[in-house]
N, C-alpha and C positions, 0 to 999 in steps of 0.2 A: 497131532503129527506123530507118525510112527518112528521107531528107531531106524528102520531101514531107510526112510526118507531123509532122516537127519544126517546119515553118514554116507548116502549114495553120492559119489562124486559127480555123476552125470546130472542128477537132480540139482546139485549145488550150483552147477553152471547156469541153470535156468533161474535159480533163486537170485543169483547175482544180477542177471539181466533184468529180472522182475523188479528188484530193488531200484535199479537205475530208472526204469520206466515209471515206477510209482513216484519217485522223487520229481521227475519231470512233470507228471500229472499234478502233483501237489503244488508245484510252482505255478503252473497254468491256472489252477484253481485259486491260488492266492492272488494272482494278478487280476483274474476275472472278478473276484469278490470285491475289488476296489472300484469297479466300474458302476455306472448308473444302471437302473432297473431296465430301461429300454435296450441298452447295449447288451446286457446279459441275456435278455429275451431274444435278441436277434442272433447272437453268437453262441451262447452257452459256453461249453468247454471245447468247442470245435475250433481249433487254432489254425492259423495259416500254415504253421510247420506240419501239423498233422495232415492237413489237406494235401500238401505238396509231397511229403515223404510217404504217406500211407495210402492216399486216396486219389492218385493221379491228378492232383491239383483241383479236385472238385470243390467249388465254392460252397455249395449246399451239401449238408451231411448226406452221405450215400445211404441207399436202402439196401440192407443185407437181408435178402429173402432166404438164404440158405438155412436149412434147419440145424446144421451141425458144423463144427469146427474141426479141421484136420490138424494133426500134430507132426512135428518133425521126427520124433522117435518115442520110444516107450518111456524114457525119463520125463520128457515134457508132458506126455499124456498122464503119467502118474502124479506129477506135481500139480497139474491143473485140476485133476479130479479130486485132489485133496485140498483144494483151494489155497495152495501155497504160492501160486503165481496167478496173476490176473489173466483171465481168458473168458470165453463165453461158452465153450463146450457144446451146448445144445440150447436151442432157442426157448425151450420151456424153462430153462434156468436163467439164461442171459442172452444178449444179442447186442452187437455194436450199435445198431440204430436205437434200440430201447435205452442203451446206456446214455446216448446223447440226450434223450428226453429226460431221463432220471436226473442227470447232472444239472440240466437247466432248471428243472422244477425245484431241486434242492436249493440251488442258489437263489432263486426268486422267492421261495417261501422263507428262507433264512435271511433275506436281504435286510441289512441294518438291524438285525435282531441281537447281535452280539453272541449268537450261538452258531456252532458248526452244525450242519444239517445233512441228512442223507435221505434218499428216496428209493422206493420200490414202486414200479408201475404194474398195473394189473389189467385184466381183460375188460373190466367194467368198474363202475363206482361201487356197486354192491359187493363185488369181489374184494375191493379195497377195504370196505367196512368190515366184512367178515374176517379178512386176513389180519386187520389191525386189532381186532378185539379178541379173537379166538385164543391166542397164546396166554392171555390173562385169565382164562376160564378153566385152566387145567387143575386137576387135584394136586394138592401139595403134601398130602399125608394119607395114610391108610385109614379106611373107615369112612363114615359119612362126613361130608363137609357142606355147610350151608352157604355155598358160593352165591354172591349177588353182585349186581352192578346197578348203577343209578343213571338214568337217562331222562332227558326232556321228552315228554310225550309229543311235542310239536316237532316231529321229524318227518322225512319223506316216508310215504306209505310202505315202500319196500324195506326200509330200515325198521319200521314198526313190526312188519311180518317176521323179519329175521330175528329180532329180539324176542318178540312175544310167542312166536310159534316154534321156530327152529331152536332157539336157545332155551326158552322157558318151558313150553309145553312138551317138546320132544326130548329135551335133555334134563329137565328137572332143575334148571338154574332159575334164579329169581331175578327178575328185572323190576326195579322200583321206579315208577314213573313220576316225573316232576311236571306239574301242570303249569307252573309259573316260573320259568327258568330264570327270570330276572330277580326272583326272591331268594336270596342266599339262605335265609333261615329254612326254607323248604328243603334245600339240598342238605343242610346240616342235620335235619331230622331223619334223613333216609340213610345216612352213612353209618356203618359199624365196622367192627374188626374183620368181617368177612367180605367187605366190599372190595372189588378188584379194580374198578376204574369208574370215572365219571364221563358221561358222553353228552354232548350238546351240539345242536345244529344252529349256526348263526351266520346270517339271518336264516330263519327257517322257511321251508317250502311247505305250504303256500302262505302261512299266516304272518310271516315277517316277525316272529318272536326274536328276542335277543337276550343277552345276559351280560353280566359284569365279568368278563373273561379273566381279568387279573385277579379278582377276589375269588373266583371259582378255582383258578389254578392254585392259589395259596391254600384254599381249603383242602383241595385234593392232596397237596404236598404235605399238609399237616398230618394226614393219615397215611402218608407214604404210598400214595397211589397216583397214577397218571390221569391227566385231563386230556381227553380226545375230542377234537373239534372238527365237525364237518363244515368247512368254509366254502363249499361249492359255489354258493350264490354270490359270494364276495370276490373270490379269486385273490391271489396275492397282490393284484393291482390295487385293491381297496383295503385289504386287511391281512395281516400276517400274525395269526394267533400265537405263534412261537415267541414272537417279540414280547408278548404279554404274559408269558409263563406256561403256555400250553406245551404238553410233551409231544403230542402226535396230532397231525392234521391230515384229514382225508378229503379227497376230491373225487367227484365224478368228472373226469376230464371230458366226458361226452357233452357237457353243458357249456358254460360260457367260455371255457378254455378253448373249445373247438367249435367256434360259432358257425363254421361252415356246415356243420351237421353231417360230416362225411365219415366220422369215426367214433367208435365207442372205446372208452378206456377209463381207468381209475388210477389213483395215486395215493401213496402213503408217504408222508414226509415226517421224519422224527428229528427232534433235537438230540444232541449228544452231550451227556447221556440223558436218558429218561429217568423219571422218578418211579420206582416200584419196589415194593418189599418182597416180591416173589423171588424165589430161588430158581435159577436155571443153570444147567451145567455149562452152557455156552456163554462166555464172557461178553459176547456181542449182544446178547439179549438186552442188556441194560446199556452198554456203552455205545452200541450202534444198531438200534432196534430195526430200522428199515433194511439195513444190509443183512441182518440176521434173518428177517422175513424172506428176503429175496433168495438167499442161498439155502434155506432149510424149509420152513413151512410152505412157501410159495412153490418151491421145487416139487414138493410132495402133493400139494393140492392141485397143481396144474392150472394155476390162474394167470398164466402168462398172456401178455398182450401180443397181438400180431405186430411184427415190425412195420408192416405197411401202415397200420393204424397209428403206430408211434410216430412215423414220419409225418403223416397228415396232421396230427396233433401238434407236433413240434413246429410245423410250418404256420399254423394258426396262432401259436403262442407268441410269435415274433411281434404281433401287433396288439398284444393283450391290453396294455395300459391305455393306449389311445382309443381302443374299442370300448373298454369299460367306462371311460370318460364320456364318450359320445353317447353310448347307449343309456347311461345313467341320466344324462340330461334329457334325452328323449322320454324316458320313463317318467321323470318328474313332471314334464309337461302334460303327459297323458293322465297321471295321477291327479294333478290339479284340476283338469277338466272333469274327471269322474267325481271328484269330491264335491263339485258344484252341481252335479246333475240331479234333478228331482227324482229320478227313478232309481238312483243308487242310494242305498241306506248307509253304506259304510265302505271306506277304502282303507286298506292296510298297505301302507308304503312308508318305510322309515324316513324317507326324505321329506315327508309332509310335516311341517312344524306342529300340526294338530295331533300327530300320532303320539300316543302316551310314552313311547320309548324313543322318541326322536332325540332327546338330549343324551341318553345313554348310547345310542347308536352313533351319534356324532363324535363321541369320544374315540371310537374305534374305526369307523368307516371313513377313510381319508385317501384320496387319490395319491398314490406314491409319487414322490419327486415333483409335487405340484407346489405352486406358490400363488397366493391370492393377491399379490402385489404389496402385501404388508409383512411378508416373511412367514406367513402361516399356510399350512397345507389346505387344499380345497376339499370340502366334504363331497363325497359321491356315495350313492346308496344302492347301486346296482340296477338291473333292468327287470326285476321281478316284482309284481304287485298282485294283490287280490282285491276284488270288490264284490259287494253283495247287492244283488238286484232286489229292489223293493217288492214285497209281496210273497207269493207262494213259490215253491221250487219250480213249478211249471213256468213261471215268468223267466227264471234264469235260463231254462232250456230254450225258450222262445228267443231270447236275446242271443244266446249262443248259436242257435241254428240260423239266425239272421245275418251273421257275420259274412262279409263278402271278400274282404281283403286279408283279414287275420285268419290264419290257418287253425282249424280245429285239430289239435294233436296233443298227446300227453308229454311231449318233449318240452324242453325249455333251454334258454341260453343261446338260441339261434340268432343269425343275422336277420332272419325273417320273424315277424311277430307271430306268436302262437298263443292259443288259449285252450283251456280245458275246464271241466267241472270236476274237481278232485273227488267229490263224494261218490261219483259214478265211474271214476277212472283210477287215478293214482293212489287214492286212499279208500277205494271201495272195499277191499278185502278185510280191512281191519275192523269193520263192523260199526254199527251206529253208536254204541256206547263209547268206543275209543275215539270216534270222530267227535263226539260231544265233548270229551275230555280235552281234545286238541282244538276245539272250537272251529270245526270245519263243517258248517251246515250245507245243505244241498243248494242253497241260494248263492253260494260263493263261487265265483269264476276266477280262476287264476290266469293272469295275463303276463306273458314275458314280451316286453317291447323290443322290437328289432331296430334295424338301421334305416327303415323307411322314413320319409319325411313325417314327423309326428302329426302334422295337420291332417294327413291322409288317414292315419290311425284313429285320430279323434273323430273324423268324419264317419269312418266305418262304425265306430262305437256309438256315435250319436244316432245314426240311422237305425241301428239295431235296437237301441234303447227306446227310441221314439216310436218304434213299431208296436210297443205295448199299448 
């Protein structure tokens, strides 16, 4: 803040007004934080008072499509551009509609975690992953630095490309891959004083790998580095990694959060503060990482989400918990059928008791605000699974091509069931060796189970498999 702004009387008027507004917002946030998960998902921070006073009484959050904000005078303009008062200025930086989405996501991801959280939304999940990791990969001193980061190799194919090609091959940074993310000793062996962060996807797409999040967070913090978790497939309805010690959570909002399939978006939610030994001149880098990203790096990278997409996502978010409950139950029924089919050699779904990581996943994947009748939360494992067709890769193609109800698409998380063959689609570009490390053979079909009657999905799979 410059001296001119500090002593400008006109700016001071707007600072007083801003302090009052911020206090009101903090009070609304405090009250909202005490509500149940479903209530937060439905209302977010959009209060009755705000609806009546600022938005013509609109019950649903308004869509602000305007690209920029007008100001009352030069003092307000100057204060807003210096981030001294809240505002949105320009939709590449912020927007009222995206603000509603960010606040709802921050509250849901931080629900009952004991941490204050903040959120920055982006144009896609990949934009979120890049934005969340890039600030930790900057040089901290003159001369050569052997910067590295450690990541599970069992990640979405786009994440693998970002890390291995854009960060490693093009930038000269080192990514150290973990083949078995559930094995803490493997992580310990890859970390050194030049490691900037740990990154894991849980559950992973498509292999359903998992990890001991609490132990991994403790390990990261022992080295004064953050743990970043991609929890897209779980959503905050089933798992909130920040409650287990993670510093930063990323989501592709395109997936289960927006089951309608009508919008693309991403999100970064950070706890306050994050753990990092990196030095940054902006105090918010550590104290409020997501807000730092929103107002500085994201502003410069131009990764803003469309306000229209933000509203579509916000609308789908309202039913998140009940959807993930229902879809998880559907997926379990389909997984149980596939696990008994003679033409299926293997099913990877964490909800199956036969899965080697079932016990580990059961510790973390629990439907929020649920009760099994004995005072314990109900386990739910999401609606993504993968299965391997017996025999050659050509057999998997024949089954895939025979599907009549299940859509062949690279998407996931939809209200409609979707299937793909990752080796020739989502994970094609990472190459055969990397797919071998991640255990993604060409016989593997990824299936995301939707809200159809599961008997109909089973019948479609059955006729396709019996065609062999």
